[in-house]
C-alpha positions as CSV (number, residue, x, y, z in Angstrom):
1,K,39.8,34.2,-21.0
2,D,38.0,31.3,-22.7
3,N,34.9,32.0,-24.7
4,Y,32.0,29.8,-25.6
5,Q,33.1,29.2,-29.2
6,Q,36.6,28.2,-28.2
7,V,35.4,25.7,-25.6
8,V,32.9,24.1,-28.0
9,K,35.5,23.9,-30.8
10,C,38.1,22.4,-28.5
11,I,35.6,19.7,-27.2
12,S,34.3,19.0,-30.7
13,Q,37.8,18.1,-31.9
14,M,38.3,15.5,-29.2
15,N,38.8,11.9,-30.1
16,L,35.4,10.1,-29.6
17,L,36.8,7.4,-27.4
18,S,38.6,9.9,-25.2
19,L,35.3,11.9,-24.9
20,V,33.4,8.8,-23.8
21,I,36.1,7.9,-21.2
22,V,36.0,11.4,-19.8
23,L,32.2,11.6,-19.6
24,L,31.9,8.1,-18.0
25,W,34.7,8.8,-15.4
26,G,32.2,10.3,-12.9
27,V,30.0,7.2,-13.4
28,L,33.0,5.0,-12.6
29,F,33.9,6.7,-9.3
30,T,30.3,6.8,-8.2
31,A,30.0,3.0,-9.0
32,V,33.2,2.5,-6.9
33,W,31.5,4.3,-4.0
34,G,28.7,1.7,-4.3
35,F,31.1,-1.0,-3.2
36,V,31.4,0.7,0.2
37,Y,27.7,0.2,0.7
38,Y,28.0,-3.4,-0.5
39,V,30.8,-4.1,2.1
40,L,28.9,-2.5,4.9
41,G,25.4,-3.7,3.8
42,R,26.4,-7.4,3.9
43,K,26.3,-7.2,7.7
44,Y,22.6,-6.3,7.7
45,A,21.3,-8.2,4.7
46,E,22.6,-11.6,3.5
47,N,21.5,-11.1,-0.1
48,Y,23.0,-7.6,-0.4
49,T,24.7,-7.2,-3.8
50,P,27.2,-4.7,-5.3
51,G,24.4,-3.6,-7.6
52,K,22.2,-2.6,-4.7
53,G,25.1,-0.7,-3.2
54,M,25.6,1.2,-6.5
55,L,21.9,2.1,-6.5
56,V,22.3,3.7,-3.1
57,A,25.5,5.6,-4.2
58,F,23.9,7.0,-7.4
59,I,20.6,8.0,-5.8
60,G,22.5,9.5,-2.8
61,S,24.6,11.5,-5.3
62,F,21.4,12.8,-7.0
63,F,19.7,14.0,-3.8
64,S,23.0,15.4,-2.4
65,G,23.5,17.3,-5.6
66,I,20.0,19.0,-5.6
67,T,19.8,19.9,-1.9
68,P,21.7,22.7,-0.1
69,S,24.9,21.5,1.6
70,S,24.2,18.0,0.3
71,T,21.7,17.5,3.2
72,G,19.1,15.4,1.3
73,G,21.2,12.4,0.2
74,Q,21.3,10.3,3.4
75,F,17.6,10.5,4.1
76,V,16.8,9.0,0.7
77,Q,19.6,6.5,1.0
78,A,18.1,5.2,4.2
79,Y,14.7,5.0,2.4
80,I,16.2,2.9,-0.5
81,M,18.1,0.6,1.9
82,K,14.9,0.0,3.8
83,K,13.3,-1.1,0.5
84,Q,16.4,-3.4,0.0
85,G,15.7,-5.2,3.3
86,I,17.9,-3.1,5.7
87,K,16.1,-1.7,8.8
88,V,16.0,2.1,9.1
89,S,18.1,1.9,12.3
90,D,20.7,-0.4,10.6
91,G,20.6,1.9,7.6
92,A,21.4,4.9,9.8
93,S,24.3,3.0,11.4
94,L,25.6,2.1,7.9
95,L,25.5,5.7,6.7
96,W,27.3,6.8,9.9
97,A,30.0,4.2,9.2
98,D,30.3,5.3,5.6
99,F,30.6,9.0,6.6
100,I,33.2,8.3,9.3
101,I,35.4,6.1,7.1
102,Y,35.1,8.5,4.1
103,Q,35.9,11.7,6.1
104,T,38.9,10.1,7.7
105,T,40.3,8.6,4.5
106,M,39.7,11.9,2.6
107,M,41.4,14.0,5.3
108,V,44.5,11.7,5.4
109,Y,44.6,11.7,1.6
110,V,44.2,15.5,1.3
111,S,46.7,16.1,4.2
112,I,49.4,14.2,2.2
113,L,48.6,16.3,-0.9
114,F,48.7,19.5,1.3
115,L,52.1,18.6,2.6
116,L,53.4,18.0,-0.9
117,R,52.0,21.1,-2.7
118,F,50.2,23.6,-0.5
119,A,53.2,25.7,0.5
120,Y,54.2,26.2,-3.2
121,Y,50.7,27.3,-4.4
122,S,49.8,29.3,-1.3
123,A,52.8,31.5,-2.0
124,Q,51.4,32.4,-5.4
125,S,47.8,33.3,-4.5
126,A,45.9,34.6,-1.4
127,W,42.9,32.4,-2.6
128,F,44.7,29.5,-0.9
129,N,43.8,31.0,2.5
130,I,40.2,30.1,1.8
131,I,41.3,26.5,0.9
132,L,43.3,26.3,4.1
133,L,40.2,27.4,6.1
134,G,38.2,24.7,4.3
135,Y,40.8,22.1,5.2
136,I,40.7,23.2,8.9
137,V,36.8,23.0,8.9
138,N,37.0,19.4,7.5
139,A,39.7,18.5,10.0
140,V,37.6,19.8,12.9
141,V,34.7,17.7,11.7
142,V,36.8,14.6,11.8
143,V,38.3,15.4,15.2
144,A,34.8,16.2,16.6
145,L,33.5,12.8,15.3
146,Y,36.2,10.9,17.2
147,T,35.9,12.9,20.4
148,I,32.1,12.4,20.4
149,A,32.9,8.6,20.2
150,L,35.4,8.8,23.0
151,F,33.6,11.2,25.3
152,P,29.8,10.9,24.5
153,N,28.7,12.0,28.0
154,L,30.7,15.2,27.7
155,Y,28.9,16.1,24.5
156,I,25.5,15.3,26.0
157,K,26.3,17.6,28.9
158,L,27.5,20.4,26.6
159,S,24.4,20.0,24.5
160,R,22.2,20.5,27.6
161,I,24.0,23.7,28.3
162,L,23.6,24.8,24.7
163,V,19.9,23.9,24.6
164,Q,19.3,25.9,27.9
165,V,21.0,29.0,26.4
166,L,19.1,28.7,23.1
167,T,15.8,28.3,25.0
168,K,16.5,31.4,27.1
169,L,17.1,33.3,23.9
170,H,13.7,32.0,22.6
171,I,15.4,30.3,19.7
172,L,14.2,26.8,20.7
173,K,10.5,26.2,21.3
174,N,10.8,22.5,22.3
175,P,14.1,22.0,24.2
176,E,13.2,18.6,25.6
177,K,12.5,17.1,22.2
178,T,15.7,18.7,20.8
179,L,17.8,17.3,23.7
180,D,16.3,13.8,23.4
181,S,17.0,13.8,19.6
182,W,20.6,14.9,20.1
183,T,21.2,12.3,22.9
184,L,19.7,9.6,20.7
185,Q,22.0,10.6,17.8
186,V,25.1,10.7,20.0
187,T,24.3,7.3,21.5
188,S,23.6,5.8,18.1
189,F,26.8,7.2,16.7
190,T,28.9,6.0,19.6
191,R,27.4,2.5,19.4
192,E,28.2,2.3,15.7
193,I,31.8,3.5,16.2
194,K,32.3,0.7,18.7
195,V,30.8,-1.9,16.4
196,L,32.7,-0.7,13.5
197,A,36.0,-0.7,15.4
198,K,35.7,-4.5,15.8
199,D,35.2,-5.1,12.1
200,K,38.8,-4.3,11.0
201,K,38.4,-6.2,7.7
202,S,35.4,-4.1,6.6
203,I,37.2,-0.9,7.6
204,F,40.3,-1.9,5.6
205,L,38.2,-2.7,2.5
206,C,36.2,0.5,2.8
207,V,39.4,2.6,3.2
208,C,40.9,0.9,0.1
209,I,37.7,1.6,-1.9
210,N,37.6,5.2,-0.8
211,V,41.3,5.7,-1.8
212,V,40.4,4.4,-5.3
213,R,37.3,6.6,-5.4
214,L,39.3,9.7,-4.4
215,S,42.1,8.9,-6.8
216,L,39.7,8.7,-9.7
217,Y,38.0,12.0,-8.7
218,Y,41.2,13.9,-8.2
219,S,43.0,12.6,-11.3
220,L,40.1,13.4,-13.7
221,P,41.4,16.9,-14.7
222,F,44.7,15.3,-15.7
223,V,42.9,12.7,-17.9
224,I,40.9,15.5,-19.5
225,A,44.1,17.5,-20.1
226,L,45.7,14.5,-21.9
227,A,42.5,14.0,-24.0
228,L,42.7,17.7,-25.0
229,H,46.4,17.4,-25.8
230,I,47.4,19.9,-23.1
231,P,51.2,19.5,-22.7
232,L,51.3,18.4,-19.0
233,K,54.2,16.5,-17.8
234,M,53.9,13.4,-15.6
235,N,55.5,15.2,-12.7
236,E,52.6,17.6,-12.8
237,F,50.2,14.7,-12.0
238,I,50.6,15.4,-8.3
239,D,49.9,19.1,-8.9
240,V,46.6,18.2,-10.6
241,M,45.7,15.8,-7.8
242,A,46.5,18.5,-5.2
243,L,44.6,21.2,-6.9
244,S,41.6,18.9,-7.3
245,S,41.6,18.3,-3.6
246,F,41.9,22.0,-2.9
247,V,38.7,22.5,-4.9
248,T,37.0,20.0,-2.7
249,M,38.2,21.8,0.4
250,A,36.9,25.2,-0.9
251,N,33.5,23.6,-1.6
252,S,33.0,23.4,2.2
253,F,31.8,27.0,2.1
254,I,29.4,26.7,-0.8
255,P,25.9,25.8,0.6
256,I,24.2,26.0,-2.8
257,P,23.0,22.6,-4.3
258,G,25.9,20.9,-6.0
259,A,28.1,23.9,-4.9
260,S,27.1,25.4,-8.2
261,G,28.8,28.6,-9.3
262,G,31.5,28.6,-6.6
263,T,33.0,25.3,-7.7
264,E,33.4,26.6,-11.2
265,V,35.1,29.8,-10.0
266,V,37.4,28.0,-7.7
267,F,38.4,25.4,-10.3
268,S,39.1,28.1,-12.9
269,L,41.2,30.1,-10.4
270,L,43.3,27.1,-9.3
271,F,43.8,25.4,-12.6
272,N,44.4,28.4,-14.8
273,S,48.2,28.3,-14.2
274,L,48.3,24.7,-15.5
275,M,45.6,24.5,-18.2
276,K,46.1,28.1,-19.6
277,D,43.7,29.0,-22.4
278,L,42.0,25.6,-22.2
279,T,40.9,25.8,-18.6
280,G,37.3,26.5,-19.6
281,A,37.1,23.3,-21.8
282,V,38.6,21.2,-19.0
283,L,36.2,22.8,-16.5
284,V,33.1,22.0,-18.7
285,L,34.1,18.3,-19.2
286,W,35.1,17.9,-15.5
287,R,31.9,19.4,-14.2
288,F,29.7,17.5,-16.6
289,S,31.4,14.2,-15.8
290,T,31.5,14.6,-12.0
291,Y,28.2,16.3,-11.5
292,H,25.6,16.5,-14.3
293,I,25.9,12.9,-15.7
294,V,25.8,11.4,-12.2
295,L,22.8,13.6,-11.4
296,I,21.0,12.4,-14.5
297,I,21.7,8.8,-13.9
298,G,20.8,9.1,-10.2
299,G,17.5,10.8,-10.9
300,I,16.5,8.2,-13.5
301,L,17.5,5.3,-11.2
302,F,15.4,6.8,-8.4
303,V,12.3,7.0,-10.5
304,F,12.6,3.4,-11.7
305,V,13.5,2.0,-8.3
306,K,10.7,3.9,-6.6
307,N,8.2,2.6,-9.1
308,Y,9.6,-0.9,-8.9
309,Y,9.2,-1.1,-5.1
310,E,5.8,0.5,-5.2
311,R,4.6,-2.1,-7.7
312,K,6.1,-4.8,-5.7
313,E,4.4,-3.7,-2.5
314,S,1.0,-3.3,-4.3
315,K,1.4,-6.9,-5.7
316,I,2.1,-8.2,-2.2
317,N,-0.9,-6.3,-0.7
318,L,-3.2,-7.7,-3.5
319,E,-2.0,-11.2,-2.9
320,G,-2.6,-10.8,0.8
321,M,-6.2,-9.8,0.3
């Protein structure tokens, strides 16, 4: 197994330019994500720029990374978009669109990688049963999203039955409020799906952007391996991409903020056969690039952006007095 001294020694011997490229890789794929918000945001605000979209992406990454199961990101993204001139209702629709397009693109991408490599790796380790389960969970989410869009009334009826059962079990204290909230969400989601379906150009652009984003994310371990002079062959590039996607699938079961702990364990288990003794060094660089640097940048941007909009509002209020 790798030890602390070996990892530090390995990283310290890296070429400086290679180290900078690796560490900024996470910044790059998060910036690419910002272009999705730019494409979708232009529908709701004429002066929406790529920079504003990148702000939403980095700040969303920060709050998703510090909250359990990434639940806090979208709330803050809606807040930032409101400050950028997009109404809360439109911001919610935009976030739904982003989620639908990303989940669909990711599952198609991962399905291709599964077909190419899953049978080979699953034969070598029982751990791949967990990854398969994660894949099924994500696939069910995508199927559920589209069936809600196609049969909204059915889901509303099912939700009424569920609310009645939970009320009888004394789990829900305010069933009417819960049902109204669920009905509103389903209606809003269905409306956004119908609007989005008509905008084929935006869908195509967002799919292309997400393919680039996922490709950057999944290929990073290979880039790190090259920087560390790990003797990987070009035909193992697909193996690295597939294993990276498997890590993403396994993260579906880790509710801890940033999937901390579990991500590192899964990465080590899956990549050990390829990276051998340098798996630990690859893991440290990969995790720092994809999580910690993005978290730091997102946090700093949120503080500055929040202060900027507060000062702007205070100035407007003073001028109005």
